[in-house]
N, C-alpha and C positions, 0 to 999 in steps of 0.2 A: 654216283657222279663223282664222289671224292676219289674213288679208285682211278677214274679216268684222268682226273687232274694229276694224281700222283704218278701215273704212267707217263703223262706228257712231261712232267718235271724230271722223271727218271731218264727219259730219252735224252733230254738236254744234259743231264749229269753225265751220262755215258759219253756223249760227244765232247763235253768239256774236259773230261779226265782221261782221255785216250781211249779210242774205240777198242773193245775187246769182243771177239766173236761169241764167246761163251755168255757174256752178259747180254749181248744182243739177242741170242737165242732164248734166254730166260725171259727177257723183256717181251720178245715177240709172242711167246706162248701166253704170258699173262695178259698182254694187250688183246690178243685174239679172244681169250676167255671173257674178258671184260666186254668187248664188243658183242660177243655172242649173247651174254647175259642182258645187256642193255637194249640191243636192237633186234636180236633174233637171228636165226641162221639164214634167212632169205633176204635180209636188208643188203642194199648195194655195198655199203661200207664193209660189212662183215664178209661178203663174198669177194670183195676186191682186196682185202687185207693181205692175203697170201701172195697175190700177184705183185702188189706194190712193195712188199718186204722180201721179195724173192732173192734179192742181192744181199749177201751177208757182208755188207760194208756200210760206210757212213751214209751213202745215198739211200740204201734200203731203210736205214733207221730214220733218216729225215723224211722219207716218203711215208713211213708208218706213223711218225709223229704228226705229220700234216693231216693224215686221215683221221687220227684221234682228235685233233683240234676241230676238224670239220664235223665230226660226230658230236663233239661237245656243243658246238654252235647250233647244230640241228636240235639237240635235246633242249638246250636253253630256249631256243625259238619255239619249240613245241610247248614247253611249260609256260611260257609267258604270253604267247599269241592268243590262246583261247580264253585267258582270264585277265588280260591287261585292260585296265580302265581306259576310256577314251582320252583322258587327260595326260596319259604318259605310260611308261612301262613299269612293271612290277619287278622287284628283285627276284632273280631265279631261285634264291635260297628260300623264298617264301612259298614255293610250289613244290609239289612232289611229282617227279617223273615216274610213271609206272613202268618198271623194267619189263622186258619181253616175257621172261619166265613167270612173272606175276600176273600177266594178262590172261583173260579167258581165251581158250583156244577153240578153233573149229577144226576138227580132225577130218582128214580125208581117208576113206577106207583104201587099203592097199590092194584090193582085189584087181584093180585095173593093171597093176604091174604083172600079176600072174597071168592075166589074159593076153598080155603083149600088145595092148592097144596104145596108140600114140597120144590119145587125148586123155586128159584127166577128167574124172567125174565131177559132178557138182559137189560143192562143200556141204557137208551135213553138220547140223548142230549136235 
């Protein structure tokens, strides 16, 4: 979560100190890796990141920063909604968000790709 906050702050720093395409590309790569690690490859934000940052200019950086902010809000909401007491909210720092790579996975066998079928098989444990 800290890396997500740092990337949001870095985006603002790049905008405030004169946009540089090389800094943008470095930021874009780090931000994508961060989203991938926190949300997984199939999450909407991870899948949309390349599209919204497709422009190598200030607008692409702003769009990417906005997506990171939305991801942060979703993570904070997920961490607080399940354990918040009825009398109020709990500080997000008192909860641990389980990153996608740390979660148990259900793997899909890839035989359906070799068979050329259009539907995916049932997920197996």
